[in-house]
N, C-alpha and C positions, 0 to 999 in steps of 0.2 A: 700471784707476788709471794702477800704472804701465806704464813704458815697453812697448808693443808691437814687435817686429819692424818692421813694416810704418810704425811713430812712427821710424826710424833716422833720417828724414832732420832731424828737427830734433838728434838731438845733432851731429849731422856741424858746424853750427853751430862748437861749440869741438871744431871738430879732430880727430873721434872716432866712433869708427861698428865692429861688427860684422862680418868677413867671413864668405862662406855658412861654409864648411865653423865658425865661431864657432857662427852663427846654426840651424843644423840637429841640430849636438850638446847644445847648450843646449835646444834645442827639449825633443830627445827626454829628455833629465836632469831639465827641469823632468815632463816627462808622467810619471816614473816619481816623484816626489816626489807625484804628485799619485794616483796607486797604492798609496802607506802612509800617505799623510794625510788627513783628514776635513777638508777648508780650503773655501772656497765660493768660492776665488781663490787659483791659484799665480802671479808674476808676476819678469818678469826686473827686478831693483831696479839691476844696474850690474856696472859692472869695476873692482876695485882695483886700480892697477901693481905689479909687484915688480920687484924687479933679474936675477930669477931665472926667474920665473914670477909671473904673472898671477894673482886672488880672482876668480871667477864668484859674484853674490850672490844670489840671490834669496827673494822674501817672499812668506812663504802668511798667509792669512786672512781670519778667520771668521770671519763677520756678524749669521749665525741663532743667538742664543742667548747674545749676547753683551749684558749692560746700558750701554748710552750710550756704547761702544766699541768697535771691533771688537779680536778677536783677532789682537795680529801675532809671527811666531815667522820668524827668519831663516835663512836655509839656504850653503851657500857650502863652492865647490867651486874644486878647481888646474886644470890642464892636463888633468887626468886625466877632467874636465865627471862627478865624483861626488857627488852633494851628500850633505852631511851638518849636521845642527844646529847652528848658530854656539851654545859654552857659552856656559858665565857667565864674566865677568870679573871678577876683584879685584878690589874698591875700594880697599885700600889701597895701589893701584901706578895705577886709572883718572886721578888729574887729570896726575898724571907721564906717562902717556900721549901723554898728550891735548895737549899741547905740544913733543914729543917735532918732530925733525928730519927724523929720519935715514926714509931709505925704506924701504918692505916689503921684506925680499927675497924672498919667496914659499915660503920654508920657513916653515909653519907651527907648526916644532917648536923657531925658534932659537928661544933665552933673551932675552925681553931685558929686562929686569929679573933679578938675580939673589939671592937670600936667603944670605948669608951666615953668618947666625947658626944653630948648629947645635946641639943640646938631645942629652950623655947622659944618658939614662931611668935608665938602668943605676946613677946617679953622683948619682941625687936619689929620695929620698923619696917623695916624690908629683909628678904632673903636675900642668905649672901649668894656669893656668885659662883662659890666650889661649895659643894656639901660634903662634911666629913663621910670617908666611905664603912659602906657598911661589913657587917660582920665579915669574915671569909670562913668559908665552910667547906668542911674535907670534899666535898662533889670538885668543890672549884680546885684543891688542890691536883687532885685525883686527874683532874682536866688539864692543869697546867700540868702535872707530873708528864703524863701520858705524851703528853705536845711537843714536852720537852726531850723526849726520849727520840721520839721521833726523827725531829728537827736534829739529833746531835747526831742518832748512830744509823737508821734508819737506810738502808746499804741495795743493793745489790750490784751483779757482776756488768763489767762491761760487757757490751755485744746482746744486753739481754729486752734493752729499745733499741728506738730509731723514735725519729723525728720528721716527719712528713711535712715536703713541700708547705703546708697548711699548719703546722709548728703545731697538729696535735700529735700527743706521746704514742706510740701504741710495740707492744713486742712483736720478737721476731724471734723464729726461731731459734733456739736457744744449743748452743752445743758446747760446752761448756768452758772452763778456761782453769789455768796454771795457778798453782793457790800461792798470791803474789799478792801485798796490799795494794799491789799498782793497778790491778786486773779488779778491782771493784771500785764507785763510785754510792755519793749519795742520793738515795732516792728524793730529792726536791726541790727547788726552785735552783739553780746555780747562783751564791752567790758570792763568786770570783770573777772578777772585773775581766781575765782575759775568755772564758764560759760565756760571758756575756756577748760578749766580743764577739765571738766564736756564731752566736745563734743568733745573733745579728744582724753579720755578713752572710746568712743563710749557708757558713761555711760545716752548722752541725748536721746539717742534713745528708753527706757524705764519710760522714764520723758516727763512731757507737758510745770514744767520750768524749761526752760534750757535755756532759753535768761535771760537780764538780770530786775530786777525788780522793775520797784517805787517805792518801800519800801524803799529802798537805793540810792533813791536821796536826793540830797542836794540842796539847804533847801530842808525840810518832806514838810512845808507849802503849797509846791505849788501849789500840788495838791488838791482838796475838789471835794470828792464822794456825790451824791447827788442819791436819786428813790423819785418815786414817792408812791400812797399810796398804790399799790399792792407790794411793794418794790421786785418788776422785770423788772420794768422799771429803769434801770441803766445810770447818766450819769456821769463823768467823765472833771473835766473843768483843765485848767493847769493854775496861776495868773499872772506867769512869760512872759508870750504872751497869753493873752485875746482874746479871740477868738477861740481858740481850745477845741474840744468837741471828745469824744470819747462817745461808746455809745451804750449798747446791750439790752440783753431781753433775757427770752433762747431757742430763736432760731436763732438771729440774732448778726452781732455787726459790728462795725464802725467807722470810724473819719471821722474827717474834720474840715478846718478851716476857718471860715469868722471873717475877722477883718482889719484893716485898717494894718500891717505891721512892725505895731510899740512896741519894746518888753517894757516892765516893768525894765527898769533896775534899780528901787527904790527900788521895793520890799523884796531885805533882809534888810536892810536899815529901814524897817517900821513894822519891827515885835519886 
């Protein structure tokens, strides 16, 4: 579903690719994830550029035994190609992290937000009910940005998946779609009530458009649909998160992110 190394020709349209060494070492690193975790798929998700080093991201997906939507887990690696699971991020700093314009340094231990408040428990008769948040590292920022891009952008063509009677998501035989935004939907558990109701009534078993449609996103103009001269090779880019791209033709589909991890927070003001 996410990008295969054979589909890098689509990513070249945004001036990005992986060199031969990156491909070989990433393939080996992803195999190691498969050896240590039980996933139905482990896929390369993308690359977040840093000043000193880049971050490579992999995604593990578990479909079996997952009600309504598969389990996703993200893994990160620096230039050493040793993947580790992305940590949970501190919610207190999350919104501040989304609007940061500073580039990633490539040093995962770098402190992005520092907690200045300190508590001396020796001078206190009781421990406060809520401790000040710990420092917010670049690795936490990476985790937040990756999961934000996944939630806001990850998209698949209508008809590429279906819901089984046991409410597990499975792939279908994909035969392509036309280059219209209405033919694409978010690869996430639906948040729109009409889609949730569709699944609750089991009507989603007989439909291919049971996930949230990209056409309902606001602002609408955040999506750009493009085709080549054959009209069969289709790419969709997101203008709020530059570097995200999904692609498909008559037999394959996927998506990836190759960018600096900085959100275009001014997009709505530029319309």
